[in-house]
Structure formats: C-alpha cells, structure tokens
C-alpha positions in Angstrom: 15.7 124.2 159.3 16.8 123.6 162.9 20.1 122.0 161.7 20.8 125.1 159.6 20.2 127.4 162.5 22.4 125.3 164.7 25.2 125.4 162.2 24.7 129.1 161.7 25.0 129.6 165.5 28.0 127.4 165.6 29.8 129.4 162.9 28.8 132.7 164.5 30.1 131.6 167.9 33.6 131.0 166.5 35.9 133.9 166.6 39.3 133.1 165.0 42.4 134.7 166.5 45.0 135.8 164.0 48.6 136.6 165.0 51.2 138.5 163.1 53.8 136.1 164.1 56.4 134.7 161.8 55.3 131.2 162.5 51.8 131.9 161.2 53.2 133.5 158.0 55.5 130.5 157.4 52.7 128.1 157.7 50.5 130.2 155.5 53.3 130.5 152.9 53.9 126.7 153.0 50.2 126.0 152.5 49.9 128.5 149.6 53.0 126.9 148.0 51.3 123.4 148.4 48.1 124.7 146.8 50.1 126.3 143.9 52.0 123.0 143.4 48.7 121.0 143.2 47.3 123.6 140.8 50.3 123.3 138.5 50.2 119.5 138.7 46.5 119.4 137.7 47.1 121.8 134.8 49.9 119.6 133.5 47.7 116.5 133.9 44.8 118.1 132.1 47.2 119.2 129.3 48.6 115.7 129.1 45.1 114.2 128.8 44.2 116.6 126.1 47.3 115.6 124.1 46.5 111.9 124.5 42.9 112.4 123.5 43.9 114.4 120.4 46.5 111.8 119.4 44.0 109.0 119.9 41.4 110.8 117.8 43.9 111.4 114.9 45.2 107.8 115.0 41.7 106.5 115.1 40.7 108.5 112.1 43.8 107.5 110.2 43.7 103.8 111.1 39.9 103.7 110.4 40.4 105.2 107.0 43.3 102.9 106.2 41.3 99.8 107.3 38.2 100.9 105.3 40.3 101.4 102.2 41.9 98.0 102.7 38.5 96.4 103.0 37.2 98.1 100.0 40.2 97.3 97.8 40.5 93.6 98.8 38.4 91.0 96.9 35.2 90.0 98.7 35.4 86.3 97.6 38.7 85.7 99.4 38.6 85.5 103.1 41.3 87.2 105.2 42.1 84.0 107.0 41.6 80.4 106.1 41.7 77.3 108.4 41.8 73.7 107.3 39.4 72.5 109.9 35.7 73.3 109.6 34.3 73.8 113.1 31.4 76.1 113.7 33.4 78.8 115.4 36.2 78.7 112.8 33.7 78.8 110.0 32.0 81.9 111.6 35.5 83.4 112.1 36.4 82.9 108.4 33.1 84.4 107.2 33.4 87.5 109.5 37.2 87.9 109.3 37.0 91.1 107.2 34.6 92.7 109.6 36.6 91.6 112.6 39.8 92.9 111.1 38.2 96.2 110.3 37.2 96.6 113.9 40.3 95.1 115.6 43.2 96.8 113.8 42.0 100.4 114.2 41.4 99.7 117.9 44.8 98.1 118.3 46.6 101.0 116.5 44.7 103.6 118.6 45.5 101.8 121.8 49.2 101.5 120.8 49.3 105.2 119.9 47.8 106.2 123.3 50.3 104.0 125.2 53.3 105.4 123.2 52.1 109.0 123.7 51.5 108.5 127.4 55.0 107.0 127.7 56.6 109.9 125.8 54.8 112.5 127.9 55.9 110.7 131.1 59.5 110.7 130.0 59.3 114.4 129.1 57.8 115.1 132.5 60.5 113.0 134.3 63.3 114.9 132.4 61.7 118.2 133.4 61.6 117.2 137.0 65.2 116.1 136.9 66.3 119.4 135.4 64.4 121.3 138.2 66.1 119.2 140.9 69.6 119.9 139.6 69.1 123.6 139.1 
C-alpha cells in the first residue's frame, strides 16, 4: 500500500506544461503518424497471417483427403516401398510405410502451400510498397 501511495503522490506532483508552439505540434503529428503506421502494419500482418492459416487449413484438408483415398484404394498386401536388405529398421519402415506416407505427404504439402502463400504475399507487399514510393 505504501508503494501505491508513493506512486500516487509522484504522479500528482507532476504538472506537465503544454505549449502551443509549432515545434510541439510537429512532434505530436510525427508521433501520431508513427502510431498510425504501426497500426496499419499490424493490421496487414494479421490479415496476412489469417490468409496463410486459411490456405494451410484448406491444403491440409485436401491433402489429407487425397492421401486417405490413396491409402484406401491401394492394396494392403503390397508395401509402398521395398528394400532388398532386411535390417530391423528397414523391415519396420516397410511394414509402416503406408502409415508414414499418410502422415508425411499431407504435412509436406501443407508446409509447401504455407511457404508459397507467404512468398506470394511478401511479393505483393513489396510491389505495393514500391508503388507507394514512386507515387
């Protein structure tokens, strides 16, 4: 409680002095422009993140569906991969190749779609900035 009282007294003791000078207004305008720039940047970043998340979701659904259909339509008796040597790890890999492929390919496609979408959005942003600079 004593710290709160001390802080309260400190704030009450301060009496800011405001001028109507042009210099004060210039500084204030500059700060307000900086705040507005940061606000617009954050809005663009959030919009970009939403687009990337939406694309990742759609690609994940499509690639998951495609890999599930592929797994259901392929014969169970035939492994996806086959190695001539019979070590323990390779035998385990052959036995679980369908499950590993079902997990790996959708993740790979989703990751690739996120990277591509991010690059495209970055290029669009760079073009917009270049247009603003030349105008």
